[in-house]
C-alpha positions as CSV (number, residue, x, y, z in Angstrom):
1,M,0.0,0.0,0.0
2,E,1.2,3.5,-0.7
3,I,1.7,5.7,2.3
4,E,-0.4,8.4,0.7
5,K,-3.4,6.1,0.6
6,A,-2.8,4.7,4.0
7,I,-2.9,8.2,5.6
8,K,-5.4,9.5,3.1
9,Q,-3.2,12.3,2.0
10,N,-4.3,14.2,-1.1
11,Q,-1.2,16.4,-1.5
12,K,2.2,15.3,-2.7
13,F,5.0,15.2,-0.1
14,H,7.5,18.0,-0.1
15,S,10.3,15.6,-0.8
16,E,11.1,11.9,-0.8
17,Y,12.8,12.4,2.5
18,H,9.6,13.7,4.0
19,K,7.7,10.8,2.5
20,M,10.2,8.3,4.0
21,A,10.0,9.9,7.4
22,V,6.2,9.7,7.5
23,N,6.3,6.1,6.2
24,I,8.7,5.2,9.0
25,L,6.5,6.8,11.7
26,Y,3.4,5.1,10.2
27,T,5.1,1.7,10.2
28,A,6.5,2.1,13.7
29,S,3.0,3.0,14.9
30,W,1.6,-0.1,13.2
31,I,4.2,-2.4,14.7
32,D,3.6,-0.9,18.1
33,L,-0.1,-1.6,17.8
34,Q,0.5,-5.2,16.8
35,H,2.9,-5.6,19.7
36,T,0.5,-4.1,22.2
37,Q,-2.3,-6.4,20.9
38,Q,-0.1,-9.5,21.4
39,L,0.7,-8.5,24.9
40,K,-2.9,-7.7,25.9
41,P,-3.9,-11.3,26.9
42,Y,-1.1,-11.3,29.4
43,K,-2.0,-7.8,30.7
44,L,1.5,-6.5,29.9
45,T,2.6,-3.2,28.5
46,P,5.4,-3.0,25.9
47,Q,7.6,-1.4,28.6
48,Q,6.9,-4.3,31.0
49,F,7.7,-6.8,28.2
50,N,11.0,-4.9,27.5
51,I,11.9,-5.4,31.2
52,L,11.2,-9.1,31.0
53,R,13.2,-9.3,27.8
54,I,16.2,-7.7,29.5
55,L,15.8,-10.0,32.6
56,R,15.7,-13.1,30.4
57,G,18.9,-12.0,28.7
58,Q,20.6,-11.3,32.0
59,H,19.5,-14.7,33.5
60,P,20.9,-16.4,35.6
61,N,22.6,-13.2,36.9
62,P,20.6,-10.7,38.8
63,A,19.8,-7.4,37.2
64,T,20.0,-4.1,39.0
65,I,17.6,-1.2,38.2
66,N,20.6,0.6,36.6
67,I,21.2,-2.3,34.3
68,L,17.5,-2.3,33.3
69,I,17.6,1.5,32.7
70,D,20.7,1.2,30.6
71,R,19.2,-1.5,28.3
72,M,15.7,-0.2,28.0
73,I,14.4,0.8,24.6
74,D,12.1,3.5,26.1
75,K,14.4,5.4,28.4
76,S,11.5,7.6,29.7
77,S,9.9,4.6,31.5
78,N,10.3,4.3,35.3
79,A,12.1,1.0,35.6
80,S,11.6,0.5,39.3
81,R,7.8,1.0,38.9
82,L,7.7,-1.4,36.0
83,V,9.6,-4.1,38.1
84,D,7.1,-3.5,41.0
85,R,4.2,-4.1,38.7
86,L,5.8,-7.2,37.2
87,E,6.4,-8.6,40.7
88,Q,2.7,-8.0,41.6
89,K,1.7,-9.9,38.5
90,G,4.1,-12.8,39.4
91,F,6.3,-12.4,36.3
92,C,9.5,-11.8,38.4
93,K,10.7,-11.6,42.0
94,S,13.1,-9.3,43.8
95,L,16.1,-10.7,45.6
96,C,16.0,-7.9,48.3
């Protein structure tokens, strides 16, 4: 599908670069939606899944909050809050 049709744009893009940038943003949004829908049955957010992905890669070694923050895709997420939520859901446990 052409990006112009996908976003229902009537005008031409200013440049191929602009078209590419919009296409990347559109595709990233589509992938995020697919990812979110796959996690929904488990009541996980993409940020929580990212923490679990990092913990799996770190296993069998423990991971500190600083390790999680350094490796997170979304740096704006609160890692300690995410870990607390995952503990409440039974997906991980603290060694404190």
